Structure formats: structure tokens, C-alpha cells
C-alpha positions as CSV (number, residue, x, y, z in Angstrom):
1,M,99.2,82.7,99.3
2,T,96.3,84.9,98.0
3,V,98.6,88.0,98.3
4,A,101.2,86.2,96.3
5,V,98.7,85.4,93.6
6,F,97.6,89.0,93.5
7,L,101.1,90.4,93.3
8,L,102.5,87.8,90.8
9,S,99.5,88.2,88.4
10,L,99.6,92.0,88.5
11,C,103.3,92.5,88.3
12,G,103.8,89.6,85.9
13,A,101.3,91.0,83.5
14,M,102.8,94.5,83.6
15,A,106.3,93.0,83.2
16,L,105.2,91.4,80.0
17,G,104.1,94.8,78.7
18,V,100.4,94.4,79.3
19,P,98.8,97.9,79.7
20,V,97.9,98.6,83.4
21,A,94.1,98.5,82.9
22,F,94.3,95.1,81.3
23,A,96.8,93.9,83.9
24,L,94.2,94.8,86.6
25,I,91.6,92.7,84.8
26,V,94.2,89.8,84.5
27,C,94.8,90.1,88.2
28,G,91.1,89.9,88.9
29,L,90.7,86.8,86.7
30,A,93.7,85.2,88.5
31,L,92.2,85.9,91.9
32,M,88.8,84.5,90.8
33,L,90.4,81.3,89.5
34,W,92.4,80.9,92.7
35,M,89.3,81.5,94.9
36,G,87.2,79.2,92.8
37,I,84.6,81.8,91.9
38,F,85.3,82.4,88.3
39,D,82.4,84.1,86.5
40,S,82.8,86.2,83.4
41,Q,79.6,88.1,84.3
42,I,81.4,89.5,87.4
43,V,84.0,91.1,85.2
44,A,81.5,92.8,82.9
45,L,79.3,93.9,85.9
46,K,82.2,95.4,87.8
47,L,83.6,97.1,84.8
48,I,80.2,98.9,84.2
49,E,79.8,99.6,88.0
50,G,83.3,101.0,88.2
51,A,82.6,103.7,85.6
52,D,79.0,104.3,86.6
53,N,79.6,107.0,89.2
54,F,78.3,110.6,89.0
55,Q,81.3,112.0,90.8
56,L,83.6,110.7,88.1
57,L,81.9,113.1,85.6
58,A,84.2,115.8,87.0
59,V,87.3,114.0,85.5
60,P,86.5,114.5,81.8
61,F,85.4,118.1,82.3
62,F,88.5,119.2,84.3
63,L,90.7,117.5,81.6
64,L,88.7,119.3,78.9
65,A,89.1,122.6,80.8
66,G,92.9,122.1,80.9
67,E,93.1,121.5,77.2
68,L,90.8,124.5,76.4
69,M,93.0,126.7,78.7
70,N,96.1,125.8,76.7
71,A,94.6,126.2,73.3
72,G,92.6,129.4,74.3
73,G,95.6,131.4,75.6
74,L,94.6,131.3,79.3
75,S,97.8,129.5,80.3
76,K,100.0,131.9,78.4
77,R,98.5,134.9,80.1
78,I,99.0,133.4,83.5
79,V,102.7,133.0,82.7
80,N,103.0,136.5,81.3
81,F,101.5,138.0,84.5
82,A,103.9,135.9,86.7
83,V,106.9,137.2,84.6
84,S,105.8,140.8,85.1
85,L,105.9,140.2,88.9
86,V,109.1,138.3,89.5
87,G,110.9,138.1,86.2
88,H,113.4,140.8,87.3
89,I,114.6,138.7,90.4
90,H,117.8,136.5,90.1
91,G,116.4,133.2,88.9
92,G,113.1,134.9,88.4
93,L,111.9,132.6,85.6
94,G,112.1,129.7,88.1
95,Y,109.8,131.6,90.5
96,V,107.5,132.3,87.5
97,A,107.3,128.6,86.9
98,I,106.4,127.9,90.5
99,F,103.8,130.7,90.7
100,A,102.3,129.7,87.3
101,S,102.2,126.0,88.4
102,I,100.2,126.9,91.6
103,I,97.7,129.0,89.6
104,M,97.4,126.3,86.9
105,A,96.9,123.6,89.5
106,S,93.8,125.4,90.8
107,L,92.3,125.2,87.3
108,S,92.7,121.8,85.6
109,G,93.9,119.3,88.3
110,S,96.0,117.5,85.6
111,A,99.8,117.3,86.3
112,A,100.7,116.3,82.8
113,A,98.6,119.0,81.1
114,D,99.9,121.7,83.4
115,T,103.5,120.7,83.0
116,A,103.3,120.6,79.2
117,A,101.6,124.0,79.1
118,I,104.2,125.7,81.3
119,A,107.2,123.9,79.9
120,S,106.3,124.8,76.3
121,I,106.2,128.5,77.2
122,L,109.0,128.8,79.8
123,I,111.7,126.3,78.6
124,P,112.6,128.4,75.5
125,M,112.8,131.6,77.6
126,M,114.9,129.8,80.3
127,R,117.3,128.4,77.7
128,D,117.8,131.8,76.1
129,A,118.5,133.3,79.6
130,G,121.3,130.9,80.3
131,Y,119.5,128.6,82.8
132,N,120.5,125.0,83.2
133,V,117.8,123.5,81.1
134,P,117.6,120.0,82.7
135,R,117.4,121.7,86.1
136,A,114.7,124.1,84.8
137,A,112.8,121.1,83.4
138,G,113.1,119.4,86.8
139,L,111.7,122.4,88.5
140,I,108.7,122.7,86.1
141,A,108.0,119.0,86.5
142,S,108.0,119.4,90.3
143,G,105.7,122.4,90.0
144,G,103.4,120.3,87.8
145,I,102.8,117.7,90.4
146,I,101.1,120.3,92.7
147,A,98.1,119.9,90.4
148,P,96.8,116.7,92.0
149,V,97.0,118.3,95.5
150,I,95.5,121.8,95.1
151,P,91.8,121.6,94.2
152,P,90.2,120.9,91.9
153,S,92.1,117.7,91.8
154,I,91.4,114.7,89.6
155,G,93.4,112.6,92.1
156,F,91.1,113.6,95.0
157,I,88.1,112.7,92.9
158,I,89.4,109.2,92.1
159,F,90.5,108.6,95.8
160,G,87.2,110.0,97.1
161,V,85.2,107.6,94.9
162,A,87.4,104.6,95.7
163,A,87.6,105.3,99.5
164,N,84.1,106.7,99.9
165,V,85.4,109.9,101.4
166,S,83.9,113.4,100.9
167,I,85.5,114.9,97.8
168,T,84.6,118.4,98.9
169,Q,86.5,117.9,102.2
170,L,89.5,116.5,100.3
171,F,89.5,119.6,98.1
172,L,89.4,121.9,101.1
173,A,92.1,119.9,103.0
174,G,94.4,120.0,99.9
175,V,94.8,123.8,99.7
176,F,97.4,124.4,102.4
177,P,99.6,121.3,101.7
178,G,99.6,122.2,98.0
179,L,100.8,125.7,98.9
180,L,103.5,124.1,101.2
181,M,104.7,122.1,98.2
182,G,105.1,125.3,96.2
183,L,106.9,127.0,99.1
184,S,109.3,124.1,99.3
185,L,110.1,124.6,95.6
186,V,110.8,128.3,96.2
187,A,113.3,127.4,99.0
188,A,115.0,124.7,96.9
189,W,115.2,126.9,93.8
190,A,116.7,129.8,95.8
191,V,119.5,127.5,97.0
192,V,120.4,125.8,93.7
193,V,120.5,129.0,91.6
194,R,122.2,131.4,94.1
195,N,125.6,131.2,92.5
196,E,124.6,130.9,88.8
197,K,125.0,133.7,86.3
198,L,121.7,134.2,84.7
199,K,120.1,136.8,82.5
200,V,117.6,138.9,84.5
201,Y,114.6,140.4,82.8
202,P,114.3,144.2,83.3
203,R,112.0,145.3,86.1
204,V,108.7,146.4,84.6
205,S,106.7,149.3,85.9
206,W,103.6,148.9,88.0
207,G,101.6,150.1,85.0
208,E,102.9,147.3,82.9
209,R,102.1,144.8,85.7
210,L,98.6,146.2,85.8
211,R,98.3,145.8,82.0
212,A,99.5,142.2,82.3
213,F,97.0,141.6,85.1
214,I,94.2,143.1,83.0
215,D,95.2,141.1,80.0
216,G,95.1,137.9,82.1
217,F,92.2,138.9,84.3
218,F,89.7,136.4,83.0
219,A,92.3,133.6,83.2
220,L,93.2,134.6,86.8
221,L,89.5,134.9,87.7
222,M,88.8,131.3,86.8
223,P,90.3,129.6,89.9
224,A,88.6,132.1,92.2
225,I,85.2,131.4,90.7
226,I,85.7,127.6,90.7
227,L,87.1,127.3,94.2
228,G,84.7,129.8,95.6
229,C,81.7,127.9,94.3
230,I,83.1,124.6,95.8
231,K,84.2,126.1,99.1
232,F,81.0,128.0,99.8
233,G,78.8,125.0,98.8
234,W,77.3,126.7,95.7
235,A,78.4,123.9,93.4
236,T,79.6,120.3,93.7
237,P,83.0,119.4,92.3
238,T,81.3,117.8,89.3
239,E,79.2,121.0,88.6
240,A,82.3,123.1,89.1
241,A,84.1,121.0,86.5
242,V,81.4,121.6,84.0
243,F,81.5,125.3,84.7
244,A,85.4,125.3,84.3
245,A,85.1,123.8,80.9
246,V,82.4,126.1,79.7
247,Y,84.2,129.1,81.1
248,A,87.5,128.2,79.5
249,L,85.7,127.6,76.2
250,F,83.9,131.0,76.3
251,V,87.0,133.0,77.3
252,G,89.1,131.3,74.6
253,L,86.6,131.8,71.9
254,F,85.0,135.1,72.6
255,I,87.3,137.1,74.9
256,Y,90.9,136.2,74.0
257,R,89.8,134.9,70.6
258,E,92.9,132.6,70.3
259,L,90.7,129.4,70.2
260,K,89.2,128.9,66.8
261,F,86.1,126.8,66.1
262,S,88.2,124.7,63.8
263,Q,90.4,123.7,66.7
264,L,87.6,122.4,68.9
265,Y,87.5,118.9,67.3
266,E,91.2,118.3,68.1
267,V,90.9,119.7,71.6
268,F,87.8,117.6,72.4
269,L,89.5,114.6,70.9
270,V,92.6,114.9,73.1
271,A,90.5,115.4,76.2
272,A,88.3,112.4,75.2
273,K,91.3,110.1,74.7
274,T,92.8,111.1,78.0
275,T,89.4,110.6,79.7
276,A,89.0,107.1,78.2
277,V,92.4,106.0,79.6
278,V,91.5,107.3,83.1
279,M,88.0,105.9,83.1
280,F,89.0,102.5,81.9
281,L,91.6,102.3,84.6
282,V,89.0,103.2,87.2
283,A,86.6,100.6,85.8
284,A,89.2,97.9,85.7
285,A,90.4,98.7,89.1
286,L,87.0,98.0,90.6
287,I,87.3,94.3,89.6
288,S,90.5,94.0,91.6
289,A,89.2,96.1,94.4
290,W,86.1,93.9,94.8
291,L,88.2,90.7,94.7
292,I,90.7,92.1,97.1
293,T,87.9,92.5,99.6
294,Q,86.5,89.0,98.9
295,A,90.0,87.5,99.3
296,N,90.3,89.3,102.7
297,I,93.7,90.8,101.6
298,P,93.2,94.0,103.8
299,A,92.8,91.7,106.8
300,E,96.0,89.9,105.9
301,L,97.9,93.2,105.5
302,G,96.3,94.4,108.7
303,A,97.7,91.3,110.5
304,V,101.2,92.1,109.2
305,L,101.0,95.7,110.4
306,E,99.0,94.9,113.5
307,P,101.9,96.0,115.9
308,L,101.8,99.5,114.3
309,K,98.1,100.2,114.8
310,D,98.7,101.6,118.2
311,N,101.1,104.1,116.8
312,P,99.4,106.0,113.9
313,T,102.5,108.1,113.1
314,L,104.7,105.1,112.7
315,L,102.0,103.3,110.7
316,L,101.8,106.3,108.4
317,L,105.6,106.5,108.0
318,V,105.6,102.8,106.9
319,I,102.7,103.3,104.5
320,M,104.3,106.5,103.0
321,A,107.5,104.6,102.4
322,L,105.6,101.7,100.8
323,V,103.8,104.1,98.5
324,I,107.0,105.9,97.5
325,V,108.5,102.5,96.4
326,V,105.3,101.5,94.5
327,G,105.2,105.0,92.9
328,T,108.6,104.3,91.2
329,A,107.0,101.5,89.2
330,L,103.3,102.4,88.9
331,D,101.6,105.5,87.5
332,F,99.4,107.8,89.6
333,A,95.9,106.4,89.0
334,P,96.7,102.7,89.1
335,T,98.6,103.2,92.4
336,V,95.6,105.0,93.9
337,L,93.1,102.5,92.7
338,I,95.1,99.4,93.7
339,L,96.2,100.6,97.2
340,T,93.2,102.5,98.4
341,P,90.9,99.4,99.0
342,I,93.8,97.6,100.7
343,L,94.9,100.5,103.0
344,M,91.6,102.2,103.9
345,P,90.4,99.4,106.3
346,L,93.7,99.6,108.1
347,I,93.6,103.4,108.3
348,K,90.1,103.3,109.8
349,E,91.1,100.7,112.4
350,A,94.1,102.8,113.4
351,G,91.7,105.8,114.0
352,I,93.5,108.0,111.4
353,N,91.3,110.7,109.8
354,P,90.5,109.4,106.3
355,V,90.6,113.0,104.8
356,Y,94.0,113.6,106.3
357,F,95.3,110.3,105.0
358,G,93.8,111.0,101.6
359,V,95.8,114.2,101.3
360,L,99.1,112.5,102.3
361,F,98.3,109.6,100.0
362,I,97.6,111.8,97.0
363,M,100.7,113.9,97.7
364,N,102.8,110.8,97.8
365,N,101.4,109.5,94.5
366,A,101.9,113.0,93.0
367,I,105.6,112.8,93.9
368,G,105.6,109.4,92.2
369,L,104.9,111.3,88.9
370,I,108.5,112.6,89.0
371,T,110.3,109.5,90.3
372,P,112.1,107.4,87.7
373,P,111.7,105.2,85.8
374,V,107.9,105.5,85.2
375,G,107.3,109.2,86.2
376,I,104.9,110.3,83.5
377,V,105.5,114.0,84.2
378,L,109.2,113.5,83.8
379,N,108.6,112.0,80.4
380,V,106.3,114.9,79.5
381,V,108.8,117.6,80.4
382,C,111.7,115.7,78.7
383,G,109.6,115.6,75.5
384,V,108.7,119.3,75.6
385,A,112.2,120.5,76.6
386,R,113.9,117.9,74.2
387,V,116.3,116.9,77.0
388,P,117.4,113.3,77.8
389,M,115.9,111.7,80.9
390,G,119.2,111.3,82.7
391,P,120.1,115.0,83.1
392,V,116.5,115.8,84.0
393,I,116.5,113.2,86.8
394,R,119.6,114.9,88.2
395,G,117.9,118.3,87.8
396,V,114.7,117.2,89.5
397,T,116.4,115.7,92.5
398,P,116.6,118.7,94.9
399,F,113.0,119.6,94.2
400,L,111.9,116.0,94.7
401,L,113.7,115.9,98.0
402,A,112.1,119.2,99.1
403,Q,108.6,118.0,98.4
404,T,109.2,114.6,100.0
405,A,110.4,116.5,103.1
406,V,107.0,118.4,103.1
407,L,105.2,115.0,102.9
408,F,107.0,113.5,105.9
409,L,106.7,116.8,107.8
410,L,102.9,116.6,107.5
411,V,103.0,113.0,108.8
412,F,104.4,114.4,112.1
413,L,102.2,117.5,112.0
414,P,98.6,116.4,111.1
415,Q,97.1,119.7,112.3
416,W,98.7,121.4,109.4
417,V,96.2,119.6,107.2
418,I,93.3,119.3,109.6
419,A,93.3,122.8,111.1
420,P,93.1,124.6,107.6
421,L,90.3,122.1,106.7
422,N,88.3,122.9,109.8
423,W,88.8,126.7,109.3
424,L,87.6,126.6,105.7
425,R,84.7,124.3,106.7
426,D,83.7,126.7,109.4
427,R,83.7,129.6,106.9
428,I,81.4,127.7,104.7
429,G,79.0,127.0,107.5
430,F,79.0,130.7,108.5
431,V,78.2,131.7,104.9
432,E,75.4,129.1,104.6
433,M,73.9,130.4,107.9
434,L,73.9,134.0,106.6
435,Q,72.3,132.9,103.3
436,A,69.6,131.0,105.3
437,M,69.0,134.1,107.5
438,A,68.7,136.3,104.3
439,G,66.2,133.9,102.8
440,F,68.4,132.8,99.8
């Protein structure tokens, strides 16, 4: 009955149009009333406790870095460099979108911001070149959802805090799966455009490619610096986020000079508003998470899935299918915050590596960003491309299926996540040993 109260209060509040953060608080109040432990001080205390976490400081700084990149010309130069490399290939602008998405993903960690930046630059170019615009929009949206998987990832930060899992290990483990998602888009795009007549950009000389690289050097250097600092243990994710924001600000203001001091207020305001939404969700979710534990809901779910605990692969398949269904109705952050405290006890009992599960879980929730009807990234790309939702849903389908196939492939091949993680972790350990020997 407790599970029914939890689901009815949460889903009922959202069905009435209550914002998700407030719906989580309503759900918590309903559970407290049902359990007979109502206390308004608990709500206030858990709200403060939910936001009072040092690791969550990375969220506003990565969001700010993304906004500064877009306003400061870094995003534009990344796209221009990609065009110089593959713009001459049949369907080349699609490959540009994928390549740019992967690079952008390693900078901001925000799917919506990356999608908006790339779509605003490439959609007009693809429309002029005769591309199917809804399909192109679907590809760009699918590329945008790589951002929560390739570090630095806001999704990994939220999951790591909620599940008490190392964020650094999550970052390292997300590199290869994120690249696989991009590779699946390359394969799907090659299939869907093979028979289309498209305008091809003229092949540029290596000299022009070099000029495009030099022009975008400081933008392309940013992910190498950030990820290098995290991977080699020189900075925590939070410290790297601060550096990313400062670096994007400096490059935009003083190197590319496309960011004006007069624009800073608006850039900071947009980042602050987005941060407020995310942080309020995190804070409100802790109320429900605490009460979920008090109500013993994980144990009830564990009892339902008890027969699957001896078969981790089957258990993961069922959980992934469940998350896909939930992702069609809930946005990314609420899904992570609601399901993490419910699923993690079950994952630990089944002996599944929490970091491996975290990567699959975040990949699944990222895919939810392009599944109708709620998919926020779909809404973003529709707005930028000025295309109705229906055609974009049809356009995104082949790419959605390709990335879902990668997700389920990793369920059967856990070593594809764990082995790259161990390799990167060993490299970090080796570098730290050399530094110790050198007296650094």
C-alpha cells in the first residue's frame, strides 16, 4: 500500500500540472501522513540537506561554462573545424553534427545547451543543402544526449551524489560508452542518407583545415585540459567545473573577443535560472528519497524482483526496460533522483558494480531526453529548427533505436564499460606514482 501511496501522490500531482519539484514535496508529505510521522521541520531540513553538498557545486559551473561557450564563439569554432574535416563527404553535415556533439559533450555536460548551440548553427546550413530538416533535427537531438554520458557530466554528478558513488570513476567509465553512442549515430546516419541527393561542400585543402584548427584551437583545447585534470587526479570534478567556466569566460572575452562585458549579465542570469531548477529538484528529491527509505520501499521492490537477483543480466534488462518506460513521462533529473534510492539497494544485493550500473542508468535516462512526449531535447531542437514535433519524432527514430541498441549491448557486455575504466584508472595510478617519485 505504501508503494501505491507513493505512486498515486507523485503521478497525481504531476497529472494536475504541478511542477516536478513541488510534486516530489507533495509525494513526501503524502508518505509522511500515511506513515504517521508528519513533521514540517523534516521537509525544511531535508530541503536544505539536499542542496548542501560540495560536489553539487560542479553543476552551476558546468552550466555556466556551456552558456559562455555559446556566447563566446567557442561552439561556433568547433563546428567550423568539423565542417573543414568532413563537410565534403556525402551527408557530411550530419557527421559534423555528431563530431561537434562529442566535442561539446566533453565541455559542458548539458544536453539541452549543446543541442541548442549545434542546432542553431547547423540547421540553417543543412536546410540550404537540401537535407531532410526533421531528420537532421533528430540527428542533432540524438547527438546532444551524448552530453550526460561523456564527462564532465551533470547527470553523473547528480547520480554520484544520490547513490554515494565516486563521481571521478563515473566520469572515467563514461568515456567509452559515450563514444559508442556517437559511433552508433555515424552508422545510422550513413544508412538513412545513402540514397538522398544532398549538396556537398567542396573539399578544403589541408592548409584551410589547419587554419580552422588554429582558429578553434583554444576551444578544442578546453576538453583536453578539463578531462586531463580530472583523469590524472589534478582536480576534482567541482574544481574542473570552476576552471571550465573561467577558461570559457577568458577565451570568449580576450582571445575570440565575441563575448562582450554587456552580455555577461544575461549569460549569468540564464545559467543561474537553469541551476535553480536543477538544484531545487535535487533538494526536493531528498525528501522523497529519505521517506522512500523510511517506508522500506526498496525492500518491497526487492521482494518483487527477488527471483531475478541471481541473474544480474536479466535483472538489468528488466530495470533498463522500466527506466525506458519511466523516461517517456519524466524528465532526466527527476527520474535519476526518484529511482536511484529505490534501485541502488537492489543493485548492491545483486552484486552489480555500482559504477557500471550508473553508466547504464545515465545512458538510459539520456535516451529518455529524446523519447516523446516529454523529451526536453526534442522540444529544444523543434524550437530551434522551427519544425513540428511529429516530423522530428519520425526523424529521430532510427537514431533513438541505434543508441538503445548500444545500451542493451552494454548490458550483455559489462567489460566494455569496466575494462576502459580500469585502464584509465591504472594510467592515473601510474602518473601519480611518477609524480611521487619525482617529488611533486
